[in-house]
N, C-alpha and C positions, 0 to 999 in steps of 0.2 A: 279764538282762544288767545289770551293775554300771554305774551312771551315774557318769561323771567329769566334774567341771566343769572346762574349760579356760579360764582368763582369757587374754586376748590370742590367742584360739583362731583368729582370723582373719589373724593375723601369719604370718611366715615358718616358724618353727619350729613354732608352734601348729597351723597348717593341716596340715602333714606329720605331726604326731603325732595329730591327729583321725582321719586315714585309718589309721595304724598301730593306734589304739585299736579302732577299727571291725573291723579285720582280725583282731583277737585276741580278740573277743567281747565288747568294752565299748561302752558307749553314751555318747560325748561330748556334752556341752552346752556350746556355746561363748558366752563373754561377752567382747565387744570395743566400745571406744568409736571405733574406725576413725580413730584420730587418726594413726596410722602403719601402717595397713593399709586395703585396699580390699574392699568387698562382693564383688568378683568372685571372691576367693579362695573364698567359699562356693558359687559355682557350680562352681570348679574341683574343690572337694572332692565336690560332688554328681556331676559327670561320671566321677570315677573310681569312686565307691562305688555309683553308680546310684540313689541316693537322698539327700534332704536330711538335713542334721545340725541338729538344733535349736540356734537362736541367739538371743542377746539383744544389743541395742545398747544397753549400759550401761558407764558409766565405773566402774572399780574404786574411786574416790575417792567414789562416790555410795553412802553406806551404806544408804540406804533403797532405792535400785534394787538394789543387791546383795542386800539383805535379801528382797526379792520373788523373786529368782531362787532363794535358799534354800528359800523357803516354797513354791514350785511344784515342787520336785523332791527327790527322795530320793538325795543324793549318798552314794555310798561312798568317793569321794576327790576330791582337787583337785590339778590341775596349774598352777602360778602361773608364767606367762610374762609377764604384762602389766607393762611398765616401760618408761622411757625407756632407750634403749640406746647412744646415739652418743658416743664418747669425747670427740671434739673439741668437740662442743655443749655436753657436761657442763661444760667448763672455761670456756665462756662463760655458761652458764645454771645454775649450780649448785643454786639454789634450787628450779628446777623439777624437778631430778632428786632431791633429797632429799625434796621433797614427794610426787612421783609414786610412786618406789619404795618408800620406807619407809612413807608413810601407807597405801598400798594393802595392803601386807603386814599391817599391824596390825589394819586394818578386816577382812581376810580370816581371820585368826586369831581375832577375836573372833566372827565369825559361825559359823566352824567349831566353835568351842567351844559356842555357844548352840544349834546345830542337831545337836551330837554327830556332826560328820564328823571322823574320826579321821586320815585318811591325807592327806599332803601331799607332793608332789614340787616342790621349788623350783628355779627356774631361777637358779642362780649362775654363777659365771664364773671362768676362770683369772686375771683381773685382780686377784683377792684375793692373788695371790702377789707381786704387783708385778714388779720385776726380781730374780728368785730368784739366790741366789749358787751353787747347785748345780743342774744340769740332768742328766736331766729330773726334772721335779717329781713328788713323790708327795703323797698327801693329808696326810702328816706334815710337809710341808715348811713352814716357818714363813711365816706370812703378813707381807707387808712393808707398809709405807705405801703406800697406794694412789697410783698415778700420775695418777689423775683422779678428779673427784667421782662419775662413773659407778662405777668401781671401789670407791671408798669406800662407795657405797650397798650394793653387793653384799656387802662386808665387814660393815657394819652390820646388814643383813638377816640374815646368818649369825648374828651374835651375838644378835640377837632371837630367832631359832629355836632356839638353844642355852639362852638364859635362859629361854625359854617351856617347854621340856622340863624343865630344872633346877627350875622352879616345882613340878613334879609334874603338868603337863597330860597328860591321857590321849590324847595325839597320838602318832602315829608319822610322822617326818619324815625325807625323804632330800632332801640338797642336791646337785644335779649341777653340777660346776664344769665348764662348756663351755669347749672351746678355740674354734677358727674355724669356724663352721658354713658350708659351701658347698654348691652343687649344687642339684638340684630333683629334684622326682618324675620318674622315667623316662618317664611318660606326656606331660610337659611341660604338664599342666592346671594345676598350682601350683608356684611358685617364690617366689624372693626378689623383691619388688616394692616397692623403697624410693620414698617420696614425696619427689619433688623431686631435688636434687642426692645422689647415694649417698654415705653415709659410710663404706662397707665396701669393701674392694679388688675383689671379683669383679664385683659389678654395675658397677662402673666400667669394668673390663676388658671386659664384654659390650656395655656400652652404646657404649664407644669403638669396639669392633669394628663395631657396628651403624651407626655413622656418628652416633649421638646425641651423644656428646662428641668434642670435637676432639682430646683427648690425655688421656693418664694421667700423673699426677705422682707420681713414686716418691719418698717422703718420706725423703731421706737414703741416701747411699751410702758412709757413712764409719763405719758400726758395725763391732764386731768380730765379723763373720761372715764365711762363706766368700765372698761376692760383695760385702760392705758394706752389703746391704739387710737389713731386719729379718727375723726368722724367727718364723714361726708354725706351729701345728699345725692343718692344715685337715681338718675332718671333714665328711664328706658328710651332709646333713640327714636322709637316711633312716636313716642308722645312729644319729644323735642322737635320732630319733623312736623307734626301736626301744629305745634305753636308758631312755626314760620308762616304757614299757610294762613292761619288765623289772624297773624300780624300783618300779612299782605292785605287781607280783606279790610282790615281795620284802618290801615293806611289809605285805602282807596276813598274812604269815608270822610277823610279829614281835609281841611282846608291848607292852602301851601303855607310854606313855612311852619313846619309842625315838627316837634321832636318829643318822643316819650321813651320811658325805659321800663322794662319788666323783668323780674326774676322768673327763671324757668327751672322748677324743681318739684319735688314731691311734697315738701314740706316736712319731711322726716328725716333724721339723721341716723346713719348707722355706722358702727366702727368696722374696721378693717378686719377684725376677727370673726364680726356678725357676718360680714359678707362671705368670708371664707367658709364658716359652717353653713351657711344658706347655700352656697354652691355645692358643698359636700352632699347636703341633704337632697338636692334636687337632681344631681347628676350620678349620685351614687359612687363617687370617686373620692379617695382619700388623698388630701393634699399633703405634700412634704413641705412644711414652711418652718423658718427659724425667726427668731427676734434679733435684729440688728440695731444699729445705731440710728439715731435720727437723721433724717436727710435735709440738706440745706434747701431753704425755700418752701419747706411744708408748714402748713399752718395747722393748729391743733384741731380745732372743729368750727364747722360752719354747715347751717342748713337754711333753706329758704322759708319765708313767709310769703305764700303765693294768694293771698287775698285779691291783690290787685288785677293779676293775670285771670283769675277765676271769675271775677266780677266784670272787668272791662272787655275782655277778649272772649269770654265764654269757653275758656280752656281749663281742663283739668287732667291731671295725670291719672291714666286708666291702668297702666301696668304695675304690677308689684314688684318688689326684689326678687322674688321666687321665679316670676315671669322673665326677668331681666337674665337671671343666672341660667335659667333653662334655654333660653335663646341664644345666650353666648356659648353655651356649651354644644348645642346642637349645630351652631355655625363652625365650631372647631372641630367637631366630629366630620362635617362635610370637608373640611380644608384637608383634613388628615394631618400627617406630620411633615407639614411643609416648612 
C-alpha cells in the first residue's frame, strides 16, 4: 500500500480524506499540531475504519520534527492541508498567516526533494480568484488581488509551486482550488470541529440550532445577488476528499516536472439565506439570525466551472446542499452542546 503523508490530517478536510484514502487502498500517515483540530478526530477515523491511522503530533514549521517523519516512512506522496484558514482572522493577524502558510510549504518541498517524494496535492482555494469579473470561474480565470491575507497566502503558495516546477524539480504537483467545504461523514463520526467561535457559516448555523450560539449574523444583505447575501459554492467534504484521491492517481500517471490546477466545487452558487433555509428544511430547526454589516475580506459571489475536473479526473460532486446540511446537523446532534 502506498503511504501518503497528510499534513493537517486531523483537521476537517484532512480527516475525511484519510478515510477516503484507506477506502481506496492507500496508507495515510497524519501529521498535525492540533492548533486548530482535536485528537478526538483520530478516534473518529478509527471508529469508521475499524483501525487506527498512524499519526504524529508535529508542527509543519518544525523542520527537524518533519524530517523525522520523512525518515521513518517511505512516502509515495503528500497531501498538504496544514494552514491557517480563517479569512477574518487573517486580516487581523497577517504575519501569522504568512509565516504558517508559506514557510510550512517551503519546508515541505525541501524535505520532499531530499527524500525523493515526487507527488504533492496542495490545498489551495477559490480565494485566489478574488472577486471575479466573469462567473462561473474556470482554471483559466485570471487571479485577482486577494481580498484577505489568507487568500494572498494561497496565491503566493501557488506561485511557489509553479516556480518550483519551472526550476526543473522532479516533482508532480496538483493544486486543488476548493470552494466552500461543508457537511460531515455520513456516520457522524467525524465532521467540522472549529476551536472556539466558528469562522465558517455552517458550524455557526448548527451551533445556533443546538443552542450553543444565540444567533447568526448574516454579513450584509445589500450585495448584487438574488437576495442580497453573499453567494458561494458549497461542496460536501466527502466529495472533496474523493477529489484528493483522484488527484493522487492522476499524478501517478504523469511524467516528472508536472504541475496542474483544478477547481473543486459543485458548479452551483447558493446565497447565505438559501443555505439557512435549506438547513431549516432538512433539520426541522428554526434559526435565529439577523442581518449585520458587511465583513472585511468577504467577496460578493463566486462559484466554480467544474468541466476540467469532471473530464480530466473523472470526478464530479455527488452530494446535494440538502445532503450537506443534513450531515452537518447530524454531526452537531452527536456532538451535543459542546
